[in-house]
C-alpha positions in Angstrom: 68.8 -94.2 -139.1 68.8 -95.5 -142.4 70.5 -94.0 -145.5 68.3 -93.2 -148.4 69.5 -91.2 -151.5 68.7 -91.3 -155.4 71.3 -91.5 -158.6 71.9 -88.3 -159.7 73.1 -85.8 -161.9 77.2 -85.6 -161.4 77.6 -81.8 -162.0 76.5 -81.5 -158.1 75.7 -84.2 -156.4 76.1 -82.6 -153.4 73.2 -80.1 -154.4 71.5 -82.4 -155.8 71.1 -84.9 -152.8 70.1 -81.6 -150.6 67.1 -81.0 -153.0 65.6 -84.2 -152.5 66.9 -84.1 -148.8 68.9 -87.5 -149.2 71.5 -89.1 -148.1 73.3 -90.3 -150.3 74.2 -90.4 -153.9 74.6 -92.2 -157.4 76.1 -91.3 -160.2 77.8 -91.8 -162.9 81.8 -90.7 -163.4 81.5 -89.9 -167.3 79.6 -91.6 -170.4 77.7 -94.1 -169.4 77.0 -95.6 -172.4 81.2 -94.2 -173.4 84.4 -96.0 -173.2 86.1 -93.4 -172.2 87.9 -93.1 -168.7 86.0 -91.2 -166.1 85.5 -87.6 -165.6 84.7 -85.8 -162.7 82.5 -82.6 -163.0 82.5 -81.1 -159.8 83.5 -77.5 -160.1 87.1 -78.2 -157.8 87.5 -81.8 -158.8 87.3 -85.4 -157.3 89.3 -83.8 -153.6 86.8 -80.9 -153.6 84.3 -83.3 -154.3 85.6 -85.2 -151.2 85.4 -83.0 -148.2 81.7 -81.1 -149.8 80.4 -84.9 -149.6 82.1 -85.4 -145.9 81.4 -82.1 -144.5 77.1 -82.7 -145.7 77.4 -86.4 -144.2 76.4 -87.0 -147.9 77.4 -90.7 -149.1 78.6 -90.8 -152.2 78.3 -94.4 -154.9 79.5 -94.4 -158.3 77.2 -96.4 -160.8 80.1 -98.1 -163.4 79.4 -97.1 -166.9 76.7 -100.0 -168.7 78.9 -100.6 -171.7 81.6 -102.3 -169.2 80.9 -106.7 -169.1 83.7 -108.4 -167.9 82.1 -111.9 -168.3 82.3 -111.4 -171.5 84.3 -114.1 -173.8 84.4 -111.1 -177.0 88.3 -110.1 -176.3 87.4 -106.2 -177.5 84.8 -106.2 -174.8 85.9 -107.9 -171.6 89.6 -106.2 -171.8 88.6 -103.0 -172.5 85.9 -103.8 -169.8 88.6 -104.8 -167.3 91.0 -101.7 -167.5 87.7 -99.6 -167.6 86.7 -100.7 -164.3 89.4 -100.4 -163.3 89.7 -96.7 -163.8 86.5 -96.4 -162.4 87.4 -97.8 -158.9 90.4 -95.7 -158.7 88.6 -92.3 -160.1 85.7 -93.8 -157.2 88.1 -94.2 -154.2 89.5 -90.5 -155.2 86.2 -88.8 -154.3 85.7 -91.3 -151.4 82.8 -93.4 -152.1 81.3 -96.2 -150.4 81.4 -98.2 -153.5 81.1 -98.6 -157.4 78.1 -100.6 -158.5 78.5 -103.1 -161.6 76.2 -104.9 -163.7 76.0 -108.3 -163.5 76.9 -108.9 -167.7 76.2 -111.5 -170.4 78.1 -114.3 -172.0 77.1 -114.8 -176.3 74.2 -116.4 -177.1 76.6 -119.6 -178.3 78.3 -119.7 -174.9 78.7 -121.6 -171.9 77.9 -119.3 -168.6 80.3 -121.1 -167.0 83.0 -119.7 -169.2 81.0 -115.7 -168.1 81.5 -116.8 -163.8 85.1 -117.7 -163.9 85.4 -114.3 -166.3 84.3 -112.7 -163.1 86.9 -114.7 -160.8 89.8 -114.0 -163.1 88.4 -109.6 -163.3 88.4 -109.8 -159.7 91.9 -111.4 -159.6 93.6 -108.9 -160.8 91.8 -106.0 -160.0 93.0 -103.8 -157.5 89.7 -102.6 -155.5 90.3 -99.3 -153.9 86.3 -99.3 -152.9 83.6 -101.8 -152.6 83.0 -103.2 -156.1 78.8 -104.5 -155.9 77.6 -106.5 -158.2 73.9 -105.4 -158.9 71.5 -108.4 -160.5 70.0 -107.7 -163.7 66.2 -108.1 -165.1 66.7 -109.3 -168.9 69.1 -112.1 -171.5 68.6 -116.0 -171.0 72.8 -116.1 -171.3 73.4 -112.9 -168.0 75.3 -113.5 -165.3 72.8 -112.0 -162.5 69.4 -112.7 -163.4 68.0 -114.5 -160.9 69.0 -116.4 -157.6 70.4 -119.6 -159.1 72.5 -117.3 -161.9 73.6 -115.5 -159.0 74.9 -118.6 -156.9 77.3 -120.0 -159.0 78.9 -116.2 -159.9 79.4 -116.0 -156.7 80.8 -119.5 -156.1 83.1 -118.2 -158.9 84.1 -114.8 -157.4 84.5 -115.9 -153.9 87.7 -118.2 -155.3 89.3 -115.0 -156.4 92.2 -113.1 -155.0 89.8 -110.5 -152.6 86.8 -111.8 -153.8 84.9 -112.7 -150.2 85.0 -108.5 -150.0 82.9 -108.2 -153.6 79.2 -107.1 -152.0 76.1 -107.3 -153.8 73.6 -104.4 -154.5 70.2 -105.9 -154.9 67.7 -104.6 -157.1 63.9 -104.9 -157.0 62.7 -103.7 -160.6 65.6 -106.0 -161.6 65.0 -109.0 -159.8 60.8 -108.9 -160.4 61.3 -108.2 -164.1 64.0 -111.3 -164.1 61.6 -113.6 -162.5 62.7 -113.4 -158.4 59.3 -112.8 -155.9 60.4 -110.5 -154.0 58.5 -111.9 -151.1 61.6 -113.9 -149.3 63.9 -112.6 -151.7 66.3 -111.2 -149.3 66.8 -114.6 -147.4 67.4 -116.2 -150.7 70.3 -113.8 -152.2 71.6 -113.3 -148.2 71.8 -117.3 -148.8 73.7 -117.5 -151.4 76.1 -114.1 -151.5 75.8 -113.5 -147.3 75.8 -110.0 -147.6 73.1 -107.3 -149.5 75.6 -104.1 -149.4 72.7 -101.7 -151.3 69.7 -101.5 -152.3 68.3 -100.2 -155.5 64.6 -99.7 -154.7 63.0 -99.0 -157.8 59.0 -100.3 -158.9 58.7 -102.3 -162.4 57.1 -100.4 -165.6 56.5 -104.4 -167.0 55.1 -107.3 -165.1 56.8 -110.6 -163.7 58.9 -112.5 -165.8 59.5 -110.4 -168.5 62.9 -109.1 -168.4 62.4 -106.2 -169.3 64.7 -103.5 -167.5 62.1 -100.2 -167.3 61.9 -98.9 -163.8 58.7 -96.9 -161.8 58.0 -94.5 -159.6 57.5 -96.6 -156.2 53.1 -97.8 -156.5 52.9 -96.7 -160.1 54.7 -99.9 -161.4 53.4 -103.3 -161.1 55.8 -104.6 -157.8 53.5 -105.5 -154.6 54.8 -102.5 -152.4 54.0 -105.0 -149.0 56.5 -106.9 -150.0 59.0 -103.9 -151.5 58.5 -102.6 -147.7 59.0 -105.9 -146.4 62.6 -106.0 -148.5 63.5 -103.3 -147.8 63.6 -103.4 -144.3 64.8 -107.2 -144.3 67.8 -106.0 -146.2 68.8 -103.5 -143.6 71.0 -101.8 -146.5 71.2 -98.5 -147.5 69.0 -97.2 -150.1 69.1 -95.4 -153.2 65.9 -95.0 -156.1 66.9 -94.8 -159.9 63.6 -93.6 -160.8 62.5 -91.2 -163.2 61.7 -87.5 -162.5 64.0 -85.3 -160.8 63.9 -83.7 -157.1 60.7 -83.8 -156.9 59.7 -87.4 -157.9 62.7 -88.5 -156.1 62.1 -86.4 -152.7 58.3 -88.3 -152.6 59.8 -91.9 -153.5 62.6 -91.6 -150.9 60.0 -90.0 -147.9 57.7 -93.3 -148.8 61.2 -95.8 -148.1 61.9 -93.9 -145.4 57.9 -94.3 -144.1 59.4 -97.8 -145.0 61.8 -98.3 -142.3 61.0 -96.2 -139.5 
């Protein structure tokens, strides 16, 4: 049976999972827009959360803060990003997370993207990855590291040269892919041809049109994604699925039910 879950508030992710009938939850450890270190808000702390998740049979995924950008040439962003990512990885390991999701990031407008790919290599070289690091594709930006399969191929080529690169995973976001100019039909095959793997799927509809570059999620069936292609992608990926769609438990229950229906 496929593992299907949702992005939730981290205060009590086990209760949030149960309210949604979910097998997995994804959440932030702290402020997604801030540079402070990770924070476990669950009563009893990291070990209590780990034990509760194990008892409930709930898989935990951590999403790294949005501010992280290990690709950039800006030292004031890149160096703190590497340090914060290590802290996030360590905290994710403490709670027994199945993985930590990190956006691909971008370089400055005047930079050669090749520099950003190599900065990812250096980051993975230095990282003590106590849990799987899953790089997520993104929707916008002409200097993005993970917008579209062509860039993803260059990014993966650099990451695979790093010590530990073979252990880096991939998170495929359906909204980001479609808004980033990748048709969903055949996408799993195209992605696997360059990464060799898909470890997690973020099943999100897109509020905006194909190739819009806009990262705005919609509930499944309420956006611009072709649903037949989305359903086929979920089946072909054969990976755990997390919805990051708008609303709370009720809306997520509906989206999770749709995913389960497609997966049989």
